[in-house]
Each structure stands twice: as C-alpha cells, then as structure tokens.
C-alpha positions, -999 to +999 in steps of 0.1 A: +018+056+311-010+036+329-023+052+360-054+050+378-080+077+372-085+090+407-050+105+413-050+121+378-084+137+386-071+149+420-040+164+404-060+182+378-085+193+407-055+208+426-043+226+395-077+242+390-079+252+426-045+269+424-056+287+392-087+300+409-066+314+438-042+330+415-072+346+397-085+359+429-051+374+436-051+391+402-087+404+408-076+420+442-045+436+426-064+452+397-097+462+414-081+494+429-067+502+395-098+499+377-115+526+401-088+551+392-090+576+363-066+570+334-031+580+341-025+616+336-062+624+334-077+649+358-112+638+348-128+612+371-140+580+355-172+581+337-202+561+346-198+541+314-162+532+322-170+524+358-198+500+347-174+485+322-147+480+350-174+463+373-184+440+345-148+431+340-143+424+377-175+402+376-161+381+348-129+375+367-149+365+396-172+341+376-141+327+360-126+321+396-158+305+408-160+282+378-124+271+381-130+263+418-163+245+411-145+223+384-118+217+410-146+204+435-162+184+406-129+166+395-120+159+432-154+145+441-154+125+408-120+111+419-135+102+453-166+086+436-142+065+413-121+052+442-153+038+457-173+030+426-192-003+424-203-022+395-227+005+385-199+030+380-198+066+391-228+086+396-222+121+382-248+137+406-229+126+436-199+145+423-220+177+420-229+182+456-204+210+462-209+229+430-224+264+435-229+275+400-262+262+386-251+271+350-221+249+354-240+220+369-265+222+338-236+222+316-219+193+331-251+173+329-254+182+292-287+202+296-275+228+271-269+259+292-243+282+278-221+310+292-242+341+295-232+370+273-223+405+288-249+418+312-254+448+332-234+446+365-252+437+397-239+460+425-241+447+460 
C-alpha cells in the first residue's frame, strides 16, 4: 500500500485523540470509586491510600495529556508535510500546540525521560 504520509498521520492523530478522550472518561468513572473505603470496610480510607489514589489519577491525567499532545503533534506534522518545501518539515513548527514540556524535549531528542512516582500535587 502506497499512500501519502499526511493522511496516515491524520488518522493516527485521530486515534490518539479518541484514546485520550476514552481515558478521561475512565478517569471520571473511577475517581469517585477511589475516594470510597474498600467494599465492606467501615474504616475510612487512610491518608496513604488516599495519596496513592491521587497519584494514580494524576498518572491517568498525564497519560491522557500525552496522548492528546501526540495527537496534536501528528496532526500538525501532517499539515507541515502537506505544505513542505524543498527543506522538508520543520519539527519545531509541529510543536506549537504541545503543552507538556517533557514531551517536547523527548520528541526533540533532548534526553528527558518520564518522571518516576512523585508526591501528588493537590490543587
């Protein structure tokens, strides 16, 4: 199958965007469950369990944001490829909608890696 690159990138971007939306729906569904004590337990959730639950929700949120940013990246790359000149596609142009600095650095090959577990930041 020989097909131009832009439509392939656009379809991949749409799949990632759908995945990000699905993950947000999952997060919304499980957030109330994580705040409840275990089934049949009269003891309220401990501080440690609560913190663990918040960290889990933050990981879901980070994954959702990463999927959405990758969707933006691929969609913008597709647009850049459609209008590329002899110099090719400029990666920086396709990064204008990225919100996550870590992802931007990783895409540019600057060696940033996914952060390990950290304490939750409560808003």
